[in-house]
MARNU-390452 format. One record per atom (N, C-alpha, C, O, CB): z, y, x; chain. Coordinates in steps of 0.001 Angstrom, whole numbers, padded with zeros to 6 digits. Each point is the difference from the previous one (the first is absolute). Glycine has a CB too. Example, Ala and Ser with C-alpha at 12.3 -4.5 7.8 and 13.67 -1.06 7.14 Angstrom:
2
((007800,-005690,013190),A)
((000000,001190,-000890),A)
((000000,001200,000900),A)
((000665,-000019,001036),A)
((000581,-001154,-002928),A)
((-001966,002223,001542),A)
((000060,001190,000820),A)
((000730,001090,-000770),A)
((000169,001108,000509),A)
((-002314,-001736,000675),A)
END
This chain:
111
((000427,-028085,002110),A)
((000093,001424,000733),A)
((000988,000581,000942),A)
((001171,-000356,-000129),A)
((-002106,000640,-001694),A)
((000606,000608,002804),A)
((000832,000224,000924),A)
((000118,001519,-000949),A)
((-000903,000710,-000440),A)
((000254,-002399,003148),A)
((002650,001879,-002833),A)
((000235,000968,-000126),A)
((000078,001256,000754),A)
((000439,-000402,001078),A)
((000092,-001093,-002182),A)
((-000653,002531,001195),A)
((000000,001146,000692),A)
((001668,000497,-000122),A)
((000365,000261,-001146),A)
((-003217,000296,000613),A)
((003762,-000427,001512),A)
((001198,000314,000239),A)
((000162,001676,-000421),A)
((-000793,000918,000208),A)
((000913,-003006,001716),A)
((001058,002102,-002514),A)
((000640,001427,-000354),A)
((-000352,001144,001124),A)
((-000663,001012,-000228),A)
((002741,-002310,-000985),A)
((-001598,000993,002261),A)
((-000022,000382,000967),A)
((-001416,000718,000553),A)
((-000222,001197,000185),A)
((002108,-002878,-000181),A)
((-002646,000674,000164),A)
((-001454,000393,-000174),A)
((-000740,000979,-000801),A)
((-000781,000898,000312),A)
((001012,-002786,000163),A)
((000415,001298,-002041),A)
((-000584,000999,-000483),A)
((000605,001494,-000264),A)
((-000624,000970,-000429),A)
((-000372,-002964,-000298),A)
((001926,001948,000976),A)
((000541,001755,000346),A)
((-000688,000317,001022),A)
((-000619,001063,-000059),A)
((002968,-001015,-000517),A)
((-002444,-000934,001891),A)
((-000798,000837,000839),A)
((-001024,000357,-000201),A)
((-000167,001165,000360),A)
((001018,-001834,000760),A)
((-001923,000074,-001676),A)
((-001344,000350,-000605),A)
((000193,001298,-000866),A)
((-000616,001057,000132),A)
((-000164,-003604,-000199),A)
((001700,002269,-000787),A)
((-000018,001121,-001004),A)
((000439,001788,000736),A)
((-000496,001114,-000169),A)
((001338,-003482,-001841),A)
((000165,001912,002734),A)
((000134,001011,001246),A)
((-001051,000724,000606),A)
((-000081,001226,000080),A)
((001607,-002579,000371),A)
((-002463,000365,000041),A)
((-000930,000407,001056),A)
((-001234,000683,-001374),A)
((-000404,001160,000073),A)
((001033,-003486,002566),A)
((-000941,001649,-003458),A)
((-001124,000515,-000920),A)
((000714,001638,-000565),A)
((-000720,000988,-000145),A)
((-000312,-003972,-000794),A)
((002224,002995,000731),A)
((000398,001551,-000702),A)
((-000362,000794,001040),A)
((-000677,000990,-000276),A)
((002723,-001424,-001214),A)
((-001626,000141,003105),A)
((-000096,001227,000937),A)
((-001385,000081,000234),A)
((-000460,001100,000307),A)
((002662,-001272,000851),A)
((-003154,-001077,-001276),A)
((-001266,000372,000413),A)
((-000648,000764,-000872),A)
((-000832,000788,000449),A)
((000739,-002553,000706),A)
((000308,001704,-002449),A)
((-000269,001096,-001019),A)
((000570,001528,000022),A)
((-000462,000850,-000762),A)
((000352,-002917,-000453),A)
((001290,002387,002274),A)
((000623,000996,000157),A)
((001364,000436,-000972),A)
((000486,001055,-000407),A)
((-002837,-000683,001361),A)
((002618,-001641,-001054),A)
((001283,000165,-000713),A)
((000997,-000265,001222),A)
((-000316,-000071,001187),A)
((-000484,-000754,-003770),A)
((002442,000658,001866),A)
((000515,000102,000453),A)
((001046,-001621,-000735),A)
((000304,-000197,-001177),A)
((-001239,003249,002018),A)
((001222,-003885,000309),A)
((000787,-001188,-000397),A)
((001068,-000538,000726),A)
((000071,-000033,001228),A)
((-001896,-000393,-002080),A)
((002902,-000123,-000185),A)
((001276,-000140,001128),A)
((000448,-001556,-001018),A)
((-000438,-000489,-001041),A)
((001578,003858,002131),A)
((-000079,-003727,-000133),A)
((000563,-001255,-000481),A)
((001506,000592,-000222),A)
((000727,000427,000897),A)
((-002400,-002402,000468),A)
((001888,001928,-002339),A)
((001277,000817,-000331),A)
((001302,-001231,-000135),A)
((001163,000330,000230),A)
((-002746,001881,-001746),A)
((001229,-003600,001130),A)
((000994,-000993,000006),A)
((-001224,-001509,000796),A)
((-001141,-000318,-000334),A)
((003135,001613,-002472),A)
((-001114,-001850,003854),A)
((-001018,-001446,000161),A)
((000525,-001095,-000669),A)
((001199,-000195,-000199),A)
((-001920,000714,002414),A)
((-000298,-001307,-002595),A)
((000494,-001172,-001086),A)
((-000310,-000974,001270),A)
((-000147,000149,001213),A)
((-000578,000516,-004279),A)
((000705,-001673,002197),A)
((-000046,-001340,000525),A)
((-001791,-000122,000641),A)
((-001056,000417,-000475),A)
((003326,-001522,-001612),A)
((-002038,000545,003008),A)
((-001530,000489,001082),A)
((-001021,-000844,-000889),A)
((-001106,000504,-000193),A)
((002089,-000363,003221),A)
((-000731,-001229,-003514),A)
((-000798,-001346,-000346),A)
((-000331,000603,-001507),A)
((-001004,000591,-000399),A)
((002365,-002919,001985),A)
((-000185,001971,-002250),A)
((-000287,000107,-001596),A)
((000617,000834,-001223),A)
((000027,-000214,-001212),A)
((-000440,-001789,002012),A)
((001001,003265,000182),A)
((000786,001293,-000905),A)
((-001222,000773,-001016),A)
((-001201,000100,000254),A)
((003172,000552,002073),A)
((-001194,-000130,-003605),A)
((-000860,000190,-000564),A)
((-000290,001649,000218),A)
((000928,000419,000692),A)
((-000404,-002647,-002143),A)
((-001294,003131,001184),A)
((-000698,000815,000602),A)
((000318,001103,-001200),A)
((-000438,-000118,-001144),A)
((-001406,-001496,002736),A)
((002708,002741,-001121),A)
((000115,001184,-001128),A)
((-000929,001414,000823),A)
((000238,000567,001066),A)
((002757,-001518,-002238),A)
((-003886,001135,000349),A)
((-000564,001833,001125),A)
((000572,000833,-001292),A)
((000142,-000130,-001216),A)
((-003269,-000162,002960),A)
((003336,001124,-000810),A)
((000620,001383,-000765),A)
((-001203,000783,000627),A)
((-000168,000215,001200),A)
((003227,-000326,-001349),A)
((-004043,000583,-001123),A)
((-000976,000925,-000068),A)
((000588,001443,-000162),A)
((000916,000423,-000706),A)
((-002407,-002237,-000222),A)
((000435,002585,002055),A)
((000466,001678,-000593),A)
((-001381,000368,000541),A)
((-000750,-000807,000548),A)
((003799,001523,-000269),A)
((-003322,000606,-000487),A)
((-001197,001304,000266),A)
((000622,000967,000745),A)
((000759,000470,-000848),A)
((-001980,-000603,-001296),A)
((001406,000710,003081),A)
((000124,000895,000650),A)
((001614,000243,-000294),A)
((000407,001162,-000014),A)
((-003069,-000396,000011),A)
((003497,-001762,-000211),A)
((001558,000434,000198),A)
((000310,-000433,-002103),A)
((001169,-000203,-000328),A)
((-001243,003061,003210),A)
((-000930,-002925,-003890),A)
((000332,000271,-001058),A)
((-000483,-001659,-000514),A)
((-001049,-000639,000082),A)
((000877,003745,-000137),A)
((001643,-003404,-000541),A)
((000005,-001466,-000051),A)
((-000969,-000961,-001055),A)
((000039,000468,-001138),A)
((002330,000212,001902),A)
((-002934,-001490,-000693),A)
((-000909,-000982,-000899),A)
((000758,-001026,-000269),A)
((001229,-000060,-000003),A)
((-003297,000544,000885),A)
((001340,-001241,-001093),A)
((000623,-001429,-000444),A)
((000590,-000934,000947),A)
((-000482,000094,001129),A)
((-001103,000036,-002688),A)
((002529,-001037,001406),A)
((000619,-001263,000515),A)
((-000749,-001001,-000287),A)
((000081,-000405,-001160),A)
((001936,001110,000982),A)
((-003098,-001509,001249),A)
((-000519,-001086,-000317),A)
((000155,-001168,000590),A)
((000029,000137,001223),A)
((-001150,001196,-001861),A)
((001250,-002586,000233),A)
((000672,-001245,000264),A)
((-001022,-001028,000075),A)
((-000669,-000251,-001003),A)
((002730,000940,-000107),A)
((-002239,-001278,002150),A)
((-001311,-001202,000068),A)
((001196,-001412,-000731),A)
((001163,-000271,000301),A)
((-003183,001253,002781),A)
((001036,-001635,-004146),A)
((000699,-000967,-000576),A)
((-000685,-001240,-000144),A)
((-001192,-000190,000242),A)
((002310,001840,-001239),A)
((-000514,-002254,000698),A)
((-000970,-001935,-000038),A)
((-000110,000104,-001677),A)
((000899,000311,-000781),A)
((000611,-002516,003160),A)
((-002776,001878,-002649),A)
((-000418,-000116,-001440),A)
((-000834,-001689,000124),A)
((-000383,-000654,000970),A)
((000004,003919,-001623),A)
((000356,-003506,-000794),A)
((-001245,-001099,-000082),A)
((-001279,000185,000969),A)
((-000327,-000958,000701),A)
((000979,000812,-003194),A)
((-001364,001320,002549),A)
((-001297,000502,-000033),A)
((000371,000294,002079),A)
((-001044,000122,000641),A)
((000349,001276,-004195),A)
((001752,-001327,004234),A)
((-000003,000007,000974),A)
((000922,000891,000221),A)
((000962,-000055,-000766),A)
((-002888,-000789,000973),A)
((001944,002004,000955),A)
((000842,000998,000117),A)
((-000567,001276,-000395),A)
((-001094,000446,000347),A)
((002129,-001690,001284),A)
((-000128,001813,-002436),A)
((-000257,001487,-000790),A)
((000834,001014,000474),A)
((000828,-000203,000887),A)
((-001381,-000827,-002940),A)
((000370,002186,001476),A)
((001065,001734,000824),A)
((000114,000283,-001507),A)
((-000946,000041,-000787),A)
((-000284,001496,003637),A)
((002401,-001366,-003107),A)
((000379,000653,-001620),A)
((001019,001103,000798),A)
((000349,000197,001164),A)
((-000359,-002663,-003460),A)
((000235,002977,001159),A)
((001042,001371,-000061),A)
((000906,-000436,000019),A)
((000062,-001117,-000515),A)
((-000866,002524,-000537),A)
((002002,-000846,001617),A)
((001108,-000287,-000342),A)
((001088,001204,000490),A)
((-000209,000970,000728),A)
((-000680,-003521,-000719),A)
((002451,002003,-000861),A)
((000720,001576,000544),A)
((000146,000631,-001381),A)
((-000234,-000547,-001077),A)
((-001050,001096,003644),A)
((001720,000720,-002346),A)
((000225,001022,-001018),A)
((-000989,000302,-000667),A)
((-001043,-000116,000645),A)
((002476,000905,000434),A)
((-001568,-000418,-002194),A)
((-001425,000545,-000650),A)
((-000227,001231,000478),A)
((-001181,000176,000300),A)
((001339,-001281,-002357),A)
((000531,001996,002230),A)
((-000189,001514,000656),A)
((000017,-000289,001432),A)
((000992,-000427,000590),A)
((000249,001896,-002406),A)
((-002463,-001202,002399),A)
((-000063,-000090,001377),A)
((000412,001337,000940),A)
((-000124,000264,001196),A)
((-001670,-002010,-001889),A)
((002189,002247,-000136),A)
((000294,001698,000617),A)
((001472,-000392,000244),A)
((000463,000691,000908),A)
((-002180,001365,-002459),A)
((002555,-002883,001076),A)
((001003,000296,-000212),A)
((000753,-000876,001294),A)
((000323,-001181,-000129),A)
((-000799,001850,-002627),A)
((000663,000003,003830),A)
((000832,-000484,001451),A)
((000887,-000941,-000064),A)
((-000147,-001087,000559),A)
((000065,003043,000158),A)
((001165,-001609,-001452),A)
((001090,-000473,-000094),A)
((-000066,-001336,-000147),A)
((000333,-000909,000760),A)
((000355,002796,-001453),A)
((-001347,-001889,-000804),A)
((-000240,-001174,-000784),A)
((-001013,-001249,000816),A)
((000177,-001216,-000072),A)
((000119,003051,-002150),A)
((-001255,-001195,002904),A)
((-000753,-000870,000862),A)
((000993,-000490,001251),A)
((000116,-001210,000196),A)
((-002462,002520,-000915),A)
((002885,-000590,001355),A)
((000829,-000463,001144),A)
((000889,-001374,-000429),A)
((-000001,-001123,000503),A)
((000134,003776,000384),A)
((000538,-002160,-001893),A)
((001150,-001053,-000966),A)
((-001110,-000901,-000008),A)
((-000095,-000483,001128),A)
((001955,001903,-002950),A)
((-002636,-001810,001149),A)
((-001072,-001024,-000617),A)
((000177,-000520,001635),A)
((000836,-000900,000073),A)
((-002881,002078,-002511),A)
((001538,-000864,003544),A)
((-000368,-000321,001546),A)
((001362,-000468,000322),A)
((-000079,-001179,000347),A)
((-001868,003013,000390),A)
((002966,-001475,-000710),A)
((001106,-000329,000288),A)
((000928,-001319,-000393),A)
((000679,-000735,000718),A)
((-001183,002988,-000622),A)
((000281,-002255,-001390),A)
((000299,-001395,-001197),A)
((-000972,-001198,000581),A)
((000458,-000958,000623),A)
((-000098,002588,-003196),A)
((-001731,-001456,002294),A)
((-000764,-000993,001068),A)
((000145,-000357,001116),A)
((000031,-001205,000246),A)
((-001113,001777,-001116),A)
((001197,000260,001745),A)
((000395,-000051,001187),A)
((001627,-001305,000302),A)
((000166,-000958,000755),A)
((-001555,003997,-000798),A)
((002181,-002418,-000913),A)
((001350,-000952,000036),A)
((-000358,-001251,-001040),A)
((000888,-000841,-000137),A)
((001033,003039,000577),A)
((-002698,-002312,-000906),A)
((-000252,-001176,-000676),A)
((-001106,-001047,000493),A)
((-000231,-001134,-000419),A)
((001042,002586,-001329),A)
((-001501,-000620,002902),A)
((-001157,-000614,000572),A)
((000228,000199,001450),A)
((-000696,000960,000330),A)
((-000898,-000561,-002292),A)
((002249,-000863,002985),A)
((-000062,000837,001573),A)
((-001251,-000200,000359),A)
((-000465,000827,000784),A)
((002716,-001178,000173),A)
((-003179,-000834,-001437),A)
((-001195,-000432,000608),A)
((-000922,001102,-000315),A)
((-001136,-000030,000474),A)
((001567,-002459,-000643),A)
((-000053,003458,-000585),A)
((-001476,001012,-000499),A)
((-000307,000921,001194),A)
((000723,000607,000790),A)
((-000116,-000335,-003523),A)
((-002003,-000392,002574),A)
((-000323,001142,000904),A)
((-000588,001616,-001002),A)
((-000798,000072,-000934),A)
((000003,-002411,003078),A)
((001590,003431,-001447),A)
((-000041,001100,-000644),A)
((-001079,001235,000708),A)
((000471,000856,000748),A)
((002085,-001712,-001542),A)
((-003772,000825,000513),A)
((-001100,000643,000657),A)
((-000204,001774,-000891),A)
((-000217,000152,-001202),A)
((-001106,-003170,001888),A)
((001459,003998,000231),A)
((-000625,001086,-000469),A)
((-001488,000400,000587),A)
((-000502,000235,001100),A)
((002921,000385,-001475),A)
((-002678,-000657,-000497),A)
((-001802,000961,000331),A)
((000249,001247,-000955),A)
((000654,000106,-001038),A)
((-002836,-002437,001247),A)
((001484,003163,000460),A)
((-000376,001472,000135),A)
((-001363,000631,000022),A)
((-000387,000760,000888),A)
((002243,-000999,000186),A)
((-002638,-000185,-002252),A)
((-001470,-000027,000178),A)
((-000432,000835,-001375),A)
((000704,000105,-001004),A)
((-000939,-002630,002501),A)
((-001192,003139,-001288),A)
((-000393,000189,-001757),A)
((-000464,-001299,-000484),A)
((-000634,-000832,000649),A)
((-000257,003305,-000552),A)
((001290,-002556,-001352),A)
((-000229,-001321,-000852),A)
((000404,-001192,000516),A)
((-000756,-000960,-000144),A)
((-000984,001914,-000664),A)
((002798,-001098,001391),A)
((000709,-001242,000992),A)
((-000438,-001256,-001082),A)
((-000787,-000875,000362),A)
((003372,002299,001032),A)
((-001961,-001407,-002809),A)
((-000472,-001313,-000647),A)
((-001354,-000464,000012),A)
((-000223,-001177,-000283),A)
((001857,001659,-001013),A)
((-002574,000308,001591),A)
((-001586,-000334,000012),A)
((-000061,-000730,001219),A)
((-000695,-001013,000079),A)
((-000344,003073,-001287),A)
((001962,-001468,002528),A)
((-000331,-000357,001545),A)
((001125,-001366,-000326),A)
((000011,-000816,000922),A)
((-000636,003667,000956),A)
((001192,-003055,-002600),A)
((000936,-001427,000072),A)
((-001038,-000969,-000894),A)
((-000107,-001201,000250),A)
((003024,002326,-000223),A)
((-003502,-000612,-000859),A)
((-000924,-001416,-000820),A)
((-001371,000147,000708),A)
((-000891,-000587,-000613),A)
((001964,000591,-002154),A)
((-001419,000536,003735),A)
((-001022,-000094,000995),A)
((000435,-001273,001110),A)
((-000667,-001017,000187),A)
((000093,003837,-000550),A)
((001717,-002511,000954),A)
((000868,-000349,000704),A)
((-000094,-001903,-000342),A)
((-000268,-000969,000710),A)
((001756,003837,-000765),A)
((-001145,-002703,-001267),A)
((000682,-001122,-000987),A)
((-001286,-001107,000054),A)
((000005,-001212,000219),A)
((001693,002999,-002143),A)
((-002913,-000747,001599),A)
((-001148,-000590,000096),A)
((-000480,-001007,001216),A)
((-000617,-001037,-000245),A)
((000344,003040,-001065),A)
((000518,-001711,002249),A)
((-000241,-000586,001410),A)
((001036,-001147,000103),A)
((-000418,-001107,000341),A)
((-000407,003407,000817),A)
((002152,-002127,-001427),A)
((001037,-001115,000235),A)
((-000565,-001311,-000996),A)
((000624,-001061,-000036),A)
((001662,002972,000547),A)
END
């Protein structure tokens, strides 16, 4: 089975977000082929969950990661910085759209 590259998946997520009327940006570029994807969700500037694409026995899943309090910007930024330092291949993508986690779930179903 052919595996989609991280770059392709990120580009697809950006296009789907923009097509739905939201804002999407790459905050940090990771490995083009197999970098982990971390999505920073927000809705009109209000912080939402951080979602990470992880491999499980059932295939790829999206899980909430990071600080328990989504509104704590400093903790969130510290978490992201630690992750980037530990994994320079990590993609960090920002989505600002109503119900970003739902958009990610719909996008994940396509991949």
